[in-house]
C-alpha positions in Angstrom: 19.6 28.3 9.5 18.7 24.6 8.9 15.1 23.5 8.6 14.4 20.0 9.9 11.6 17.8 8.8 11.1 15.1 11.4 9.7 11.9 10.0 8.0 9.4 12.3 9.8 6.1 11.5 8.4 3.8 14.1 6.8 1.4 11.7 10.3 0.4 10.5 10.8 -1.4 13.8 7.2 -2.6 14.3 6.7 -6.4 14.9 5.4 -6.7 11.3 6.4 -3.6 9.3 4.3 -4.7 6.3 3.3 -2.3 3.6 3.3 0.7 5.9 6.9 -0.1 6.8 7.9 -0.2 3.1 6.0 3.1 2.5 7.9 4.7 5.5 11.3 3.5 4.2 10.8 4.5 0.6 9.3 7.9 1.4 12.0 8.5 4.0 14.9 7.7 1.6 13.3 9.9 -1.1 12.8 12.8 1.4 16.4 12.6 2.3 17.5 12.5 -1.3 15.3 15.5 -2.3 15.8 17.7 0.7 16.0 21.3 -0.5 19.1 23.3 0.3 19.2 24.2 4.0 16.9 21.3 4.9 17.4 17.9 6.5 15.4 14.9 7.7 15.4 13.5 11.2 13.6 10.6 12.6 11.2 10.0 15.6 10.9 6.6 17.1 9.4 5.0 20.2 11.7 3.7 22.9 13.2 0.6 21.5 16.3 -1.6 21.7 19.5 -0.2 20.4 19.5 -2.8 17.6 16.2 -1.2 16.3 17.8 2.2 16.2 20.7 0.8 14.2 18.3 -0.8 11.8 16.6 2.5 11.2 19.9 4.2 10.5 20.7 1.5 8.0 17.4 1.7 6.2 17.5 5.5 6.2 21.1 6.5 5.6 21.3 10.3 5.8 19.0 10.9 8.7 20.4 13.9 10.6 19.2 12.7 14.0 17.0 10.1 15.6 14.8 11.3 18.5 13.8 8.5 20.9 10.7 8.9 22.9 10.5 7.8 26.5 7.6 5.4 25.9 7.6 2.1 24.1 5.4 1.7 21.0 2.3 0.3 22.6 2.3 2.9 25.4 3.1 5.7 23.0 0.2 4.8 20.7 -2.2 5.0 23.6 -0.7 8.2 24.9 -0.8 9.9 21.5 -4.4 8.8 21.0 -5.3 10.6 24.2 -2.9 13.5 23.7 -1.6 13.1 27.2 2.1 12.5 26.6 5.0 14.8 26.2 5.7 15.1 22.5 9.1 15.2 20.7 8.8 19.0 20.5 7.6 21.3 17.7 8.9 22.0 14.3 7.9 20.2 11.1 6.6 16.7 11.9 5.5 14.3 9.1 3.8 11.1 9.9 3.5 8.3 7.3 0.3 7.1 9.1 -2.0 8.4 11.8 0.5 7.6 14.4 1.6 11.1 15.4 1.7 13.5 18.3 -1.4 15.5 17.5 -1.9 18.4 19.9 -2.6 22.1 19.9 0.3 24.0 18.4 1.2 27.4 16.7 1.7 27.0 13.0 2.6 30.7 12.7 5.6 29.9 15.0 6.9 27.2 12.7 5.2 24.2 14.2 3.2 21.9 11.9 2.0 18.3 11.9 1.0 16.3 8.8 -0.5 12.8 9.0 -1.2 10.2 6.3 -4.4 8.1 5.8 -4.0 5.0 3.7 -7.6 3.6 4.1 -10.8 4.1 6.0 -11.4 0.4 6.9 -12.3 1.3 10.5 -15.4 2.9 9.1 -16.2 0.8 6.0 -15.0 -2.7 7.0 -14.5 -2.7 10.8 -14.8 -6.5 10.8 -11.4 -6.6 9.0 -9.7 -5.1 12.0 -9.5 -5.8 15.7 -11.8 -3.9 17.9 -8.8 -2.2 19.5 -7.5 -1.1 16.1 -10.8 0.3 15.1 -11.1 2.3 18.3 -7.6 3.6 18.0 -7.9 4.7 14.4 -11.2 6.5 15.1 -9.9 8.1 18.2 -6.7 9.4 16.6 -8.6 10.6 13.5 -10.7 12.8 15.9 -7.4 14.3 17.0 -6.3 14.7 13.4 -9.5 16.6 12.6 -8.7 19.0 15.4 -4.9 19.4 15.2 -3.4 18.1 11.9 -2.3 20.9 9.6 -2.7 18.6 6.6 -3.8 15.0 5.8 -2.0 13.2 3.0 -3.8 10.5 1.1 -2.5 8.4 -1.9 -5.5 9.0 -4.3 -8.2 11.4 -5.1 -10.6 8.5 -4.7 -9.6 8.1 -1.0 -9.8 11.8 -0.5 -13.4 11.8 -1.6 -14.2 8.8 0.5 -12.6 10.4 3.6 -14.5 13.6 3.0 -17.8 11.7 3.3 -16.8 10.5 6.7 -14.9 13.3 8.3 -14.9 17.1 7.7 -11.2 18.1 7.2 -12.0 21.2 5.1 -9.3 22.0 2.6 -6.5 20.2 4.5 -6.4 17.0 2.5 -3.6 16.6 0.0 -3.1 13.8 -2.6 0.5 12.4 -2.8 0.5 9.2 -4.9 2.6 6.2 -3.9 5.1 4.3 -6.1 6.5 0.8 -6.5 8.6 -0.5 -3.6 12.3 -0.1 -3.9 14.3 -3.0 -5.4 11.3 -4.2 -7.5 13.3 -4.9 -10.6 14.6 -7.9 -12.6 18.2 -8.9 -11.9 20.6 -11.1 -13.8 19.5 -14.0 -11.6 15.8 -13.8 -12.6 15.7 -17.2 -14.3 17.3 -18.9 -11.3 14.8 -17.2 -9.0 11.9 -18.3 -11.2 13.1 -21.9 -11.0 13.6 -21.7 -7.3 10.1 -20.4 -6.8 8.7 -23.2 -9.0 6.7 -20.9 -11.2 4.6 -22.4 -14.0 4.9 -21.3 -17.6 1.7 -19.2 -17.8 -0.1 -18.0 -14.7 -2.3 -15.3 -13.1 -1.0 -13.4 -10.1 -3.6 -12.3 -7.5 -2.8 -10.4 -4.3 -4.8 -10.7 -1.2 -6.5 -13.1 1.2 -9.8 -15.0 1.3 -11.4 -12.1 3.1 -14.5 -11.3 0.9 -13.6 -7.6 0.2 -10.2 -8.7 -1.3 -11.9 -10.4 -4.2 -9.7 -13.5 -4.3 -12.7 -15.8 -3.8 -14.3 -14.0 -6.8 -11.3 -14.9 -8.9 -11.4 -18.5 -7.8 -15.1 -18.7 -8.6 -14.4 -17.1 -12.0 -11.7 -19.7 -12.8 -14.2 -22.5 -12.0 -16.7 -21.3 -14.5 -17.3 -23.6 -17.5 -15.2 -22.6 -20.5 -12.6 -20.5 -18.7 -9.1 -21.6 -19.6 -7.4 -23.7 -17.0 -4.8 -21.1 -16.1 -2.7 -21.7 -13.0 -2.9 -19.0 -10.2 -0.2 -17.6 -8.0 -1.6 -15.9 -4.8 0.5 -13.4 -3.0 -0.8 -13.6 0.5 -1.6 -16.1 3.3 -3.3 -19.4 2.4 -5.9 -19.1 5.1 -8.4 -16.6 6.5 -10.2 -17.6 9.7 -11.1 -21.3 9.2 -11.0 -21.1 5.4 -8.1 -22.5 3.5 -7.0 -21.5 0.0 -6.7 -25.0 -1.4 -10.1 -26.1 0.0 -11.9 -23.0 -1.2 -10.3 -23.4 -4.7 -11.5 -27.0 -5.0 -15.0 -26.0 -3.9 -15.1 -23.7 -6.9 -13.7 -26.4 -9.2 -10.1 -25.2 -9.3 -7.7 -28.1 -8.7 -5.2 -27.6 -5.9 -2.3 -28.3 -8.2 -3.3 -25.1 -10.2 -2.9 -22.9 -7.1 0.4 -21.7 -5.6 0.8 -19.2 -2.9 3.5 -17.1 -1.2 2.9 -15.4 2.1 5.4 -12.7 1.3 8.2 -12.2 -1.2 11.2 -9.9 -1.2 11.3 -7.3 -3.9 13.5 -9.2 -6.3 11.4 -12.4 -6.1 8.2 -10.4 -6.5 9.6 -8.8 -9.6 10.2 -12.2 -11.1 6.7 -13.3 -10.3 5.1 -10.2 -11.8 7.2 -10.1 -14.9 6.5 -13.7 -15.8 2.8 -13.6 -15.3 0.2 -13.9 -18.1 -1.7 -11.2 -16.1 -2.0 -9.6 -12.7 -5.6 -9.6 -11.4 -6.5 -7.0 -8.8 -10.1 -7.9 -7.8 -10.4 -6.0 -4.5 -13.7 -4.4 -3.6 -11.9 -1.6 -1.7 -8.5 -0.1 -1.8 -7.3 3.4 -1.1 -4.0 3.5 -2.9 -3.7 1.0 -5.8 0.1 0.6 -5.2 -0.1 -3.1 -6.3 -1.3 -1.9 -9.8 1.7 0.5 -10.0 4.1 -2.4 -9.3 2.5 -4.7 -11.8 2.5 -2.0 -14.5 6.2 -1.3 -13.9 7.1 -5.0 -14.4 5.2 -5.2 -17.7 2.3 -7.3 -16.4 -1.0 -7.1 -18.2 -3.5 -5.9 -15.5 -7.1 -6.9 -14.9 -8.7 -4.9 -12.1 -12.0 -4.2 -10.5 -13.5 -0.8 -11.2 -13.2 0.6 -7.7 -12.4 4.4 -7.8 -8.8 4.1 -6.6 -7.9 1.5 -9.3 -9.6 3.4 -12.0 -7.6 6.5 -11.0 -4.3 4.7 -10.8 -4.8 2.7 -14.0 -6.2 5.6 -16.1 -7.2 3.1 -18.8 -4.0 1.1 -18.8 -5.7 -2.0 -17.4 -8.7 -4.1 -18.3 -11.4 -2.8 -15.9 -14.1 -5.2 -14.6 -17.2 -3.6 -13.1 -18.1 -5.0 -9.7 -21.8 -4.1 -9.8 -24.2 -6.0 -7.6 -24.7 -9.7 -7.1 -22.8 -12.5 -8.8 -22.3 -10.6 -12.1 -18.8 -9.6 -11.0 -17.6 -13.2 -11.1 -19.0 -13.7 -14.6 -17.4 -10.5 -15.8 -14.1 -11.6 -14.3 -14.3 -14.9 -16.0 -14.9 -13.2 -19.3 -11.9 -10.8 -18.8 -9.6 -13.7 -17.8 -10.7 -15.6 -20.9 -10.1 -12.7 -23.1 -6.5 -12.2 -21.8 -5.8 -15.9 -22.0 -6.9 -16.2 -25.6 -5.8 -12.9 -27.0 -2.0 -12.4 -27.1 -2.4 -9.1 -28.9 -4.6 -7.7 -26.0 -1.9 -8.9 -23.5 0.8 -7.0 -25.4 -1.3 -3.8 -25.6 -2.0 -4.0 -21.9 1.7 -4.6 -21.1 2.8 -1.5 -23.2 0.0 0.7 -21.7 0.9 -0.4 -18.2 4.6 0.3 -18.5 3.8 3.7 -19.9 1.4 4.4 -17.0 4.0 3.3 -14.4 6.2 6.2 -15.4 3.8 8.6 -13.8 4.7 7.3 -10.3 8.0 7.7 -8.4 9.1 8.2 -4.8 11.1 11.2 -5.9 7.9 12.9 -7.1 6.1 11.9 -3.8 8.9 13.3 -1.7 9.0 16.6 -3.6 5.3 17.0 -3.1 5.7 16.4 0.6 8.5 19.0 0.8 6.2 21.4 -1.1 3.3 20.7 1.2 5.3 21.6 4.2 6.7 24.7 2.5 3.1 25.8 1.6 2.0 25.3 5.2 
């Protein structure tokens, strides 16, 4: 008898797949590759054009089947939030997000549903999301509290944060993420670097000008007197609301010609950017996963990071931690950390070695094996 784990793969064909789409693809491929004997992986997707179904099959070769619901994505999201739609049946269902058919079911008859939570922004920073997204996430979380057999989170830090908001008992399981597939240097790395126009020494900072992301703190730190005039490469959009990256940088004394940005990069280009950096700076005031640190570690970048719990957990001492604290002190501490890295090659080398060693603790194979074990335990 074959046991089928049915993975919800809808994010792969979302208008903007984003980080969740990458997570779905990487976990899905790993689940297929690590399927125990007598087990297989099928997909569940909302009603979509045939070209979307073909894209899923290409991204997840080895899927045993692809169940197509009768509702399109938007309608399915609303229906699943209310629990009023016909679901794709029972069995083992694994959702890489909260987007799942959560309803009453009989686990002792072989039915189980597991969902994944990547952040709790709907509660901690609702201003970062649309009102509709906040309402949907809170509504579907209520259903998860009632009907999910387990809730996967990427870090113990997020598990603790989630426990303060919602009582899920002992159903929370930590399954760490890993670096996106394809994130490695190829033989054309030097050509890619030239095409991207990367400077010789630079800092890489992910994020946007949204305050919780910490990019503005980095710009303010770089504008402090005495801080080395290091160029900065921002991975993210160059505007947030009415604020623009070049304008905000100049307001803090960072010349526009020191700032470069990329909205998004494919894995091969991102690998070149990370590997060539003087340091990777992760200044976020809130993050539930810390995947960006794992990726930077793997490419040998020295990492400077805020001391939020998820980063502290992922880094485990392999990065240079900067306490956020209260008030403007974070900017001064960031400035001091950046200055240390820019002026101490020996420190940079120690951080590179420590980070590469730490990166070995994370892999999609390990994540997939934990997911299979979770479903077996249920």
